[in-house]
DRENTORDO-237825 format. One record per atom (N, C-alpha, C): x, y, z; residue in one letter. Coordinates in steps of 0.2 Angstrom, whole numbers, padded with zeros to 4 digits, always signed. Last residue first. Layout:
# DRENTORDO-237825
XYZA;...
***
This chain:
# DRENTORDO-237825
-0174+0504+0346N;-0178+0499+0342N;-0181+0501+0336N;-0175+0517+0352A;-0169+0511+0350A;-0170+0508+0345A;-0186+0518+0357L;-0182+0523+0353L;-0177+0521+0349L;-0187+0508+0368E;-0191+0507+0362E;-0190+0513+0355E;-0177+0513+0376A;-0176+0505+0372A;-0181+0506+0367A;-0182+0525+0381L;-0177+0525+0376L;-0175+0519+0374L;-0193+0520+0387K;-0194+0524+0380K;-0189+0525+0377K;-0186+0514+0397I;-0190+0510+0392I;-0192+0515+0387I;-0180+0522+0403Q;-0176+0518+0400Q;-0180+0513+0394Q;-0189+0530+0408R;-0185+0535+0403R;-0182+0528+0400R;-0197+0521+0418G;-0200+0524+0412G;-0195+0526+0408G;-0187+0521+0425R;-0187+0515+0423R;-0192+0516+0416R;-0188+0534+0431A;-0180+0533+0429A;-0183+0526+0422A;-0198+0534+0438E;-0197+0538+0433E;-0193+0535+0430E;-0199+0524+0448T;-0202+0521+0442T;-0200+0527+0435T;-0189+0532+0456E;-0186+0524+0452E;-0191+0523+0447E;-0195+0540+0460L;-0190+0542+0456L;-0185+0537+0452L;-0206+0533+0468A;-0207+0537+0462A;-0203+0539+0458A;-0198+0529+0478L;-0201+0525+0472L;-0202+0527+0467L;-0193+0539+0483E;-0190+0537+0479E;-0191+0530+0477E;-0205+0544+0488S;-0203+0549+0484S;-0197+0543+0480S;-0209+0533+0497L;-0212+0534+0491L;-0210+0539+0487L;-0198+0534+0505N;-0199+0528+0503N;-0204+0528+0497N;-0200+0547+0512Q;-0196+0545+0508Q;-0195+0540+0503Q;-0214+0545+0517K;-0214+0550+0512K;-0207+0548+0508K;-0210+0534+0527T;-0216+0533+0523T;-0213+0538+0516T;-0202+0541+0536R;-0198+0538+0531R;-0204+0535+0525R;-0211+0553+0542Y;-0206+0553+0537Y;-0203+0548+0531Y;-0220+0543+0547E;-0223+0545+0543E;-0217+0550+0537E;-0210+0538+0557D;-0214+0534+0552D;-0216+0535+0545D;-0209+0549+0565F;-0203+0546+0560F;-0206+0541+0555F;-0222+0552+0568S;-0218+0556+0565S;-0214+0553+0561S;-0222+0539+0577R;-0228+0540+0571R;-0225+0547+0566R;-0213+0542+0587A;-0214+0535+0581A;-0218+0536+0577A;-0219+0553+0592Q;-0213+0555+0589Q;-0210+0546+0587Q;-0230+0547+0597A;-0231+0552+0594A;-0226+0552+0589A;-0223+0537+0604M;-0228+0536+0600M;-0230+0539+0596M;-0218+0545+0617T;-0213+0540+0612T;-0215+0539+0604T;-0220+0553+0627D;-0224+0550+0622D;-0220+0549+0616D;-0212+0557+0638P;-0216+0550+0639P;-0220+0549+0631P;-0194+0555+0639Y;-0200+0560+0637Y;-0206+0555+0636Y;-0192+0559+0658A;-0189+0555+0651A;-0196+0558+0646A;-0190+0560+0671P;-0187+0566+0666P;-0188+0561+0658P;-0206+0561+0679Y;-0202+0558+0676Y;-0197+0563+0673Y;-0214+0572+0685T;-0211+0569+0688T;-0205+0565+0686T;-0215+0590+0681V;-0219+0583+0681V;-0213+0579+0684V;-0226+0606+0679P;-0220+0602+0684P;-0222+0595+0684P;-0232+0610+0663S;-0232+0606+0670S;-0227+0604+0674S;-0243+0619+0651V;-0236+0619+0656V;-0237+0614+0662V;-0253+0615+0638D;-0252+0616+0645D;-0246+0615+0645D;-0255+0617+0623L;-0262+0615+0627L;-0260+0616+0637L;-0254+0628+0610L;-0250+0625+0616L;-0253+0624+0621L;-0252+0625+0593R;-0256+0625+0600R;-0252+0624+0606R;-0242+0625+0583S;-0248+0629+0581S;-0252+0629+0586S;-0225+0631+0585V;-0230+0628+0590V;-0237+0631+0586V;-0213+0629+0572T;-0219+0634+0574T;-0223+0629+0577T;-0201+0620+0571E;-0202+0628+0571E;-0208+0633+0572E;-0193+0608+0575I;-0200+0611+0578I;-0200+0618+0577I;-0184+0596+0568T;-0185+0604+0571T;-0192+0606+0571T;-0177+0580+0568R;-0184+0585+0568R;-0184+0592+0572R;-0165+0572+0561I;-0166+0579+0564I;-0173+0581+0563I;-0157+0559+0557L;-0165+0562+0556L;-0163+0566+0561L;-0141+0552+0553V;-0145+0554+0557V;-0150+0559+0555V;-0132+0539+0547Q;-0134+0545+0545Q;-0141+0547+0550Q;-0114+0538+0554K;-0120+0536+0553K;-0125+0540+0550K;-0101+0545+0555G;-0100+0540+0551G;-0110+0537+0551G;-0104+0555+0565N;-0100+0549+0566N;-0102+0543+0564N;-0118+0558+0556E;-0113+0560+0561E;-0110+0553+0562E;-0126+0566+0541E;-0121+0561+0544E;-0118+0564+0551E;-0142+0569+0542R;-0136+0573+0541R;-0134+0567+0543R;-0158+0574+0536E;-0154+0571+0536E;-0148+0573+0536E;-0170+0585+0544E;-0165+0583+0539E;-0161+0577+0542E;-0189+0593+0542F;-0184+0586+0543F;-0177+0585+0540F;-0199+0603+0551K;-0194+0601+0544K;-0189+0594+0548K;-0214+0611+0556Q;-0208+0607+0556Q;-0204+0606+0550Q;-0226+0615+0551G;-0223+0620+0557G;-0218+0616+0558G;-0233+0608+0543D;-0227+0615+0539D;-0225+0618+0546D;-0242+0601+0553S;-0235+0598+0545S;-0232+0603+0542S;-0242+0611+0566N;-0245+0607+0558N;-0238+0605+0555N;-0242+0603+0582V;-0239+0606+0577V;-0242+0605+0571V;-0247+0604+0601Q;-0248+0602+0594Q;-0244+0606+0588Q;-0242+0601+0617F;-0244+0606+0610F;-0246+0601+0606F;-0235+0602+0634G;-0243+0599+0629G;-0243+0603+0623G;-0222+0602+0643F;-0228+0606+0638F;-0232+0602+0634F;-0213+0602+0659S;-0215+0599+0652S;-0222+0604+0647S;-0200+0600+0670S;-0206+0605+0668S;-0209+0601+0661S;-0191+0593+0685Q;-0193+0595+0679Q;-0199+0598+0676Q;-0189+0592+0699D;-0185+0596+0697D;-0186+0597+0688D;-0196+0584+0712I;-0198+0586+0708I;-0193+0592+0703I;-0188+0585+0725D;-0192+0578+0721D;-0193+0579+0714D;-0185+0595+0733G;-0181+0593+0725G;-0181+0586+0723G;-0192+0600+0743R;-0187+0596+0744R;-0183+0592+0737R;-0199+0611+0735D;-0193+0613+0739D;-0189+0608+0741D;-0208+0602+0728L;-0203+0609+0723L;-0196+0609+0729L;-0216+0598+0738I;-0211+0595+0733I;-0206+0597+0730I;-0221+0609+0742K;-0217+0607+0746K;-0213+0603+0743K;-0227+0615+0730V;-0224+0620+0734V;-0218+0615+0739V;-0236+0603+0729L;-0231+0605+0723L;-0226+0607+0726L;-0246+0606+0741D;-0242+0599+0739D;-0237+0600+0735D;-0250+0617+0738R;-0248+0616+0743R;-0243+0611+0742R;-0258+0614+0724G;-0254+0619+0726G;-0250+0619+0731G;-0266+0605+0730A;-0263+0603+0724A;-0254+0609+0722A;-0274+0610+0738Q;-0270+0603+0739Q;-0265+0604+0735Q;-0273+0629+0737T;-0275+0622+0735T;-0272+0616+0738T;-0269+0640+0734D;-0269+0638+0744D;-0275+0634+0741D;-0257+0642+0720P;-0263+0643+0724P;-0265+0640+0729P;-0243+0647+0715A;-0245+0642+0718A;-0252+0644+0723A;-0244+0659+0703E;-0241+0657+0711E;-0246+0653+0714E;-0232+0657+0690F;-0239+0656+0694F;-0238+0657+0699F;-0223+0655+0675E;-0224+0661+0680E;-0230+0657+0682E;-0214+0649+0662Y;-0220+0651+0664Y;-0218+0652+0670Y;-0204+0650+0646R;-0205+0653+0651R;-0210+0651+0655R;-0195+0644+0634L;-0202+0644+0635L;-0202+0643+0643L;-0179+0647+0631G;-0184+0644+0630G;-0190+0648+0632G;-0167+0657+0631L;-0168+0650+0631L;-0172+0646+0630L;-0172+0669+0628D;-0168+0667+0622D;-0166+0659+0624D;-0188+0666+0628D;-0185+0672+0629D;-0179+0666+0626D;-0207+0669+0631E;-0202+0665+0627E;-0196+0669+0628E;-0219+0665+0644Y;-0214+0670+0639Y;-0208+0666+0636Y;-0233+0667+0652L;-0229+0663+0649L;-0224+0669+0645L;-0242+0666+0669K;-0239+0669+0664K;-0233+0667+0659K;-0255+0664+0675L;-0251+0659+0674L;-0248+0665+0667L;-0269+0671+0681T;-0263+0667+0684T;-0258+0663+0682T;-0277+0676+0670G;-0272+0679+0672G;-0268+0677+0677G;-0286+0667+0664S;-0287+0669+0672S;-0282+0674+0673S;-0280+0663+0653K;-0285+0666+0652K;-0287+0667+0659K;-0269+0655+0660T;-0268+0662+0658T;-0274+0665+0655T;-0269+0648+0675R;-0272+0647+0667R;-0270+0653+0666R;-0264+0636+0689A;-0265+0643+0684A;-0266+0641+0678A;-0266+0622+0691L;-0262+0627+0696L;-0264+0634+0694L;-0276+0608+0694T;-0275+0614+0688T;-0272+0618+0694T;-0278+0597+0700N;-0270+0597+0698N;-0271+0603+0695N;-0293+0596+0698L;-0292+0599+0704L;-0283+0601+0705L;-0293+0596+0680G;-0297+0596+0687G;-0294+0598+0693G;-0278+0589+0673G;-0281+0593+0675G;-0285+0593+0682G;-0262+0583+0672K;-0267+0582+0674K;-0273+0587+0675K;-0247+0585+0670H;-0251+0585+0664H;-0259+0583+0667H;-0241+0585+0681D;-0242+0580+0677D;-0246+0581+0672D;-0253+0599+0686V;-0246+0593+0688V;-0246+0588+0685V;-0253+0614+0677L;-0255+0605+0679L;-0250+0604+0683L;-0258+0628+0668A;-0253+0625+0672A;-0255+0620+0677A;-0266+0630+0652R;-0266+0629+0660R;-0259+0626+0662R;-0269+0641+0640V;-0264+0636+0642V;-0266+0637+0650V;-0276+0649+0627D;-0279+0647+0633D;-0274+0641+0636D;-0263+0660+0619D;-0268+0655+0619D;-0269+0653+0625D;-0253+0668+0617K;-0257+0670+0621K;-0263+0667+0619K;-0242+0660+0613L;-0240+0664+0620L;-0246+0666+0622L;-0241+0657+0600V;-0246+0654+0604V;-0247+0655+0612V;-0232+0661+0592N;-0239+0662+0588N;-0243+0660+0595N;-0220+0657+0596R;-0221+0667+0597R;-0228+0666+0594R;-0214+0647+0599F;-0221+0646+0604F;-0223+0655+0603F;-0200+0647+0591A;-0204+0641+0590A;-0213+0642+0593A;-0190+0654+0595G;-0197+0657+0591G;-0203+0653+0589G;-0178+0641+0590P;-0181+0648+0594P;-0187+0651+0591P;-0184+0624+0590A;-0181+0630+0587A;-0182+0637+0590A;-0181+0609+0596I;-0186+0615+0597I;-0183+0623+0593I;-0178+0593+0589V;-0174+0601+0592V;-0180+0605+0592V;-0175+0576+0591E;-0181+0580+0591E;-0177+0588+0593E;-0169+0562+0581F;-0167+0566+0587F;-0172+0572+0587F;-0164+0546+0576F;-0169+0552+0577F;-0172+0556+0582F;-0151+0535+0571P;-0153+0540+0575P;-0160+0544+0574P;-0149+0521+0564Y;-0152+0527+0561Y;-0156+0531+0569Y;-0143+0512+0573D;-0142+0510+0566D;-0145+0517+0561D;-0151+0514+0587D;-0144+0514+0585D;-0141+0517+0579D;-0166+0522+0583D;-0162+0517+0584D;-0152+0518+0585D;-0175+0535+0586G;-0174+0530+0581G;-0171+0525+0586G;-0177+0545+0598F;-0183+0540+0597F;-0181+0536+0590F;-0167+0548+0609N;-0166+0547+0603N;-0172+0542+0603N;-0170+0564+0618V;-0169+0557+0617V;-0169+0555+0611V;-0168+0581+0609S;-0173+0576+0613S;-0168+0569+0614S;-0156+0594+0611R;-0159+0588+0608R;-0162+0582+0613R;-0160+0611+0610T;-0158+0605+0615T;-0160+0599+0611T;-0165+0621+0606N;-0159+0621+0603N;-0157+0613+0608N;-0173+0629+0620F;-0173+0628+0613F;-0165+0626+0612F;-0185+0620+0631L;-0179+0625+0630L;-0175+0622+0624L;-0198+0623+0641A;-0195+0619+0634A;-0190+0624+0633A;-0203+0626+0652A;-0208+0619+0650A;-0204+0618+0644A;-0195+0632+0665Y;-0195+0633+0658Y;-0197+0627+0657Y;-0200+0640+0680G;-0197+0637+0676G;-0199+0637+0670G;-0207+0646+0695I;-0205+0649+0688I;-0201+0643+0688I;-0220+0652+0707V;-0216+0644+0706V;-0214+0646+0698V;-0221+0658+0722R;-0221+0660+0714R;-0217+0653+0711R;-0230+0661+0738R;-0226+0657+0732R;-0226+0656+0726R;-0234+0670+0749K;-0236+0670+0742K;-0231+0663+0740K;-0232+0678+0761E;-0235+0670+0761E;-0235+0667+0755E;-0218+0683+0753G;-0223+0685+0759G;-0225+0679+0761G;-0214+0676+0742E;-0216+0684+0743E;-0222+0683+0748E;-0202+0665+0738A;-0205+0665+0742A;-0208+0676+0740A;-0200+0656+0723R;-0198+0661+0726R;-0204+0664+0732R;-0193+0642+0717V;-0199+0643+0722V;-0197+0650+0724V;-0190+0635+0700E;-0187+0639+0707E;-0195+0642+0709E;-0184+0621+0694I;-0189+0625+0694I;-0186+0629+0701I;-0171+0616+0681D;-0173+0618+0688D;-0179+0622+0688D;-0173+0605+0670H;-0171+0613+0672H;-0176+0614+0678H;-0175+0593+0658Q;-0174+0595+0663Q;-0170+0603+0665Q;-0192+0592+0650F;-0185+0595+0650F;-0183+0594+0657F;-0203+0582+0640I;-0201+0585+0646I;-0194+0587+0644I;-0217+0584+0628R;-0210+0585+0629R;-0209+0587+0637R;-0233+0579+0619K;-0229+0580+0628K;-0222+0579+0626K;-0244+0581+0608E;-0240+0578+0609E;-0237+0581+0618E;-0258+0576+0601P;-0258+0583+0605P;-0251+0577+0608P;-0258+0575+0583T;-0261+0574+0589T;-0256+0576+0594T;-0255+0588+0570S;-0253+0583+0572S;-0259+0579+0580S;-0263+0592+0557T;-0261+0595+0562T;-0259+0588+0566T;-0261+0598+0540K;-0261+0592+0543K;-0258+0594+0550K;-0267+0608+0528Q;-0261+0608+0534Q;-0265+0601+0537Q;-0269+0606+0511M;-0272+0605+0517M;-0268+0606+0524M;
***
């Protein structure tokens, strides 16, 4: 049975463009960038990074997705795919979004803040099934490093221009890291138990 994670959020540094179309303002940005490492979710002794693989969003571009301010809905809702006001694309760079800034307080404020450069990061909220990701350990600079690659997003919740440039959902990453280590430890324990069982059996046969 597939295990679906709790909703997670990721933030990426990439300029958000505001295009003037008459009196209208079109907001264009990237909510996710492919093949870009996250911050270190582990520690200095055992680093843990996350990477989003190209094609990870191919199955969710038609989901009912909202464009929000700082992942907050209600009056901070800017656009929605269901209503046709939000457009999503997956290209070589990542997950691109476009919408016309609405003539609402949130929409007008967003355009002013983007024009001033006070906000220049984007984020996306998502879920991923256990089989939509893989973990790989490798050695880098003399240390074992764990890489979580998100290959298939199972649900896309929102895209958002956001205030802070850090990854906010470190707890979700910590859970993912702990689950991986628990599975690894259990696998190692099972191998050790099996090996001890073989040793005991060989000892019995020798006697």
